[in-house]
Each structure stands twice: as C-alpha cells, then as structure tokens.
C-alpha positions as CSV (number, residue, x, y, z in Angstrom):
1,M,-27.7,-0.4,27.2
2,K,-24.1,0.3,28.1
3,E,-23.0,-3.2,26.8
4,T,-24.5,-2.4,23.4
5,T,-22.7,0.9,23.2
6,T,-19.4,-0.7,24.2
7,S,-19.9,-3.4,21.7
8,A,-20.6,-0.9,18.9
9,V,-17.5,1.1,19.8
10,E,-15.4,-2.1,19.9
11,R,-16.8,-3.1,16.4
12,E,-16.0,0.4,15.1
13,K,-12.4,0.2,16.4
14,A,-11.9,-3.3,15.0
15,G,-13.2,-2.1,11.6
16,K,-10.8,0.9,11.7
17,M,-7.9,-1.4,12.6
18,F,-8.7,-3.7,9.7
19,E,-8.7,-0.7,7.3
20,L,-5.3,0.5,8.6
21,N,-3.9,-3.1,8.3
22,E,-5.0,-3.3,4.7
23,K,-3.8,0.2,3.9
24,Y,-0.3,-0.4,5.3
25,K,0.2,-4.1,4.8
26,D,3.0,-3.7,2.2
27,F,5.1,-1.4,4.5
28,P,8.0,-2.7,6.7
29,E,6.7,-4.2,9.9
30,R,8.3,-4.8,13.3
31,V,6.7,-7.1,15.9
32,S,7.5,-6.6,19.6
33,V,6.3,-8.7,22.5
34,Y,5.8,-7.1,25.9
35,E,4.7,-8.8,29.2
36,L,3.0,-6.6,31.8
37,D,1.6,-8.1,35.0
38,G,1.8,-11.6,33.6
39,K,-0.2,-10.7,30.4
40,K,1.5,-10.9,27.0
41,Y,1.0,-8.0,24.5
42,I,2.0,-8.2,20.9
43,V,2.6,-4.9,19.2
44,H,2.9,-4.5,15.4
45,S,4.6,-1.4,14.2
46,R,4.9,-0.3,10.6
47,F,7.1,2.4,9.1
48,V,5.0,4.3,6.6
49,G,7.2,7.3,6.1
50,E,4.8,9.8,7.3
51,K,7.2,11.3,9.8
52,N,10.4,13.2,9.2
53,I,13.0,10.9,10.8
54,D,15.5,13.8,11.3
55,E,12.9,15.7,13.4
56,V,11.9,12.7,15.4
57,I,15.5,11.8,16.3
58,G,16.4,15.4,17.0
59,R,13.5,15.7,19.4
60,L,14.2,12.5,21.2
61,A,17.9,13.4,21.6
62,F,17.0,16.9,22.9
63,E,14.5,15.4,25.4
64,R,17.0,12.8,26.6
65,A,19.8,15.4,27.0
66,L,17.3,17.7,28.9
67,E,16.4,14.8,31.3
68,E,20.0,13.9,31.9
69,T,20.9,17.5,32.5
70,L,18.1,18.1,35.0
71,A,18.5,14.7,36.7
C-alpha cells in the first residue's frame, strides 16, 4: 500500500509543478546545473516579482555581516 501512496503523492507534486510552470512560463528564467555526489541536478529559477528585492538583499547582507563578525 505504501507504493500506491507514494505514487499518488508523486503524481500530485508533478501536477503542481506543471501548474506552476504554466503560470510563470513568461517570467525571466535562470537555469543552474549542480553536481552532488556524481549526480547532476538542473535547477530552473524564475523571477516573478513576488519578493521585495530591497528586503531580501538587506537581510542577506545583514546575515553575512553577522557571520563575518562572529567568525
């Protein structure tokens, strides 16, 4: 029974990814390729404008400064 549940969950995730791909297909996209433990992963990132870039950059800068200060 566990295989059926896993398959249903995987199908649901795939459906959701398809919906998101269709919804955001016209937004700018960046494709990055990463290799971990000999396995290649391709990551598609899209900028959809739902975040305040000033807040994100400010938070990242603060976190980095904090790390460097405490290191």
